[in-house]
C-alpha positions as YAML, in Angstrom:
chain: A
units: angstrom
residues:
- id: 1
  name: MET
  ca: [-125.77, 155.85, -50.44]
- id: 2
  name: GLY
  ca: [-128.04, 157.60, -47.80]
- id: 3
  name: ASN
  ca: [-126.63, 160.39, -45.47]
- id: 4
  name: PHE
  ca: [-123.02, 159.16, -45.25]
- id: 5
  name: PRO
  ca: [-121.64, 161.96, -47.50]
- id: 6
  name: ILE
  ca: [-123.53, 164.51, -45.42]
- id: 7
  name: LEU
  ca: [-122.05, 163.06, -42.25]
- id: 8
  name: LEU
  ca: [-118.53, 163.19, -43.83]
- id: 9
  name: MET
  ca: [-119.21, 166.77, -44.66]
- id: 10
  name: ILE
  ca: [-120.21, 167.70, -41.18]
- id: 11
  name: ALA
  ca: [-117.13, 165.97, -39.79]
- id: 12
  name: ALA
  ca: [-114.81, 167.94, -42.22]
- id: 13
  name: MET
  ca: [-116.53, 171.17, -41.25]
- id: 14
  name: ILE
  ca: [-115.94, 170.53, -37.63]
- id: 15
  name: CYS
  ca: [-112.26, 169.46, -38.14]
- id: 16
  name: ALA
  ca: [-111.64, 172.60, -40.14]
- id: 17
  name: VAL
  ca: [-113.28, 174.77, -37.62]
- id: 18
  name: SER
  ca: [-111.34, 173.22, -34.67]
- id: 19
  name: SER
  ca: [-108.01, 172.95, -36.68]
- id: 20
  name: ASP
  ca: [-106.40, 175.84, -34.71]
- id: 21
  name: LYS
  ca: [-106.91, 174.04, -31.46]
- id: 22
  name: ILE
  ca: [-105.64, 170.80, -32.72]
- id: 23
  name: ASP
  ca: [-102.55, 172.56, -34.03]
- id: 24
  name: MET
  ca: [-101.96, 174.18, -30.86]
- id: 25
  name: ALA
  ca: [-102.32, 170.90, -29.02]
- id: 26
  name: VAL
  ca: [-99.48, 169.14, -31.18]
- id: 27
  name: LYS
  ca: [-97.49, 172.31, -31.46]
- id: 28
  name: GLY
  ca: [-97.24, 171.97, -35.31]
- id: 29
  name: ASP
  ca: [-96.47, 175.61, -36.07]
- id: 30
  name: ASN
  ca: [-99.43, 175.76, -38.47]
- id: 31
  name: LYS
  ca: [-98.41, 172.85, -40.50]
- id: 32
  name: VAL
  ca: [-100.95, 170.53, -38.99]
- id: 33
  name: LYS
  ca: [-103.60, 173.19, -39.47]
- id: 34
  name: LYS
  ca: [-102.79, 173.46, -43.12]
- id: 35
  name: VAL
  ca: [-102.97, 169.75, -43.57]
- id: 36
  name: ILE
  ca: [-106.40, 169.54, -41.88]
- id: 37
  name: VAL
  ca: [-107.78, 172.27, -43.73]
- id: 38
  name: ILE
  ca: [-106.74, 170.93, -47.07]
- id: 39
  name: PHE
  ca: [-107.88, 167.54, -46.23]
- id: 40
  name: SER
  ca: [-111.31, 168.83, -45.09]
- id: 41
  name: ALA
  ca: [-111.78, 170.81, -48.34]
- id: 42
  name: GLY
  ca: [-111.08, 167.71, -50.31]
- id: 43
  name: VAL
  ca: [-113.47, 165.61, -48.42]
- id: 44
  name: PHE
  ca: [-116.12, 168.39, -48.59]
- id: 45
  name: PHE
  ca: [-115.62, 168.61, -52.49]
- id: 46
  name: ILE
  ca: [-115.60, 164.83, -53.01]
- id: 47
  name: CYS
  ca: [-118.67, 164.42, -50.99]
- id: 48
  name: THR
  ca: [-120.41, 167.30, -52.80]
- id: 49
  name: ILE
  ca: [-119.68, 165.67, -56.14]
- id: 50
  name: ALA
  ca: [-121.13, 162.35, -54.74]
- id: 51
  name: ILE
  ca: [-124.38, 164.20, -53.62]
- id: 52
  name: ILE
  ca: [-124.74, 165.85, -57.02]
- id: 53
  name: ALA
  ca: [-124.13, 162.46, -59.01]
- id: 54
  name: ASN
  ca: [-126.50, 160.78, -56.80]
- id: 55
  name: LEU
  ca: [-129.21, 163.28, -57.81]
...
C-alpha cells in the first residue's frame, strides 16, 4: 500500500485549503467550495481508515 494514502491525504488538505480561490475562479457562489470541502473530508476519512487497517 505504501505512501499512497498519505499522498492522497496531503492532496485533499491542499484542495480544502485552496477551495476559496478555486470557488472564486469558477464563480460558484460557495457551491464549489462546499463540494471540494466535503470531497476532501471524505478522502481524508477513507485514507485514515486505510492507514489504520494497514497497521
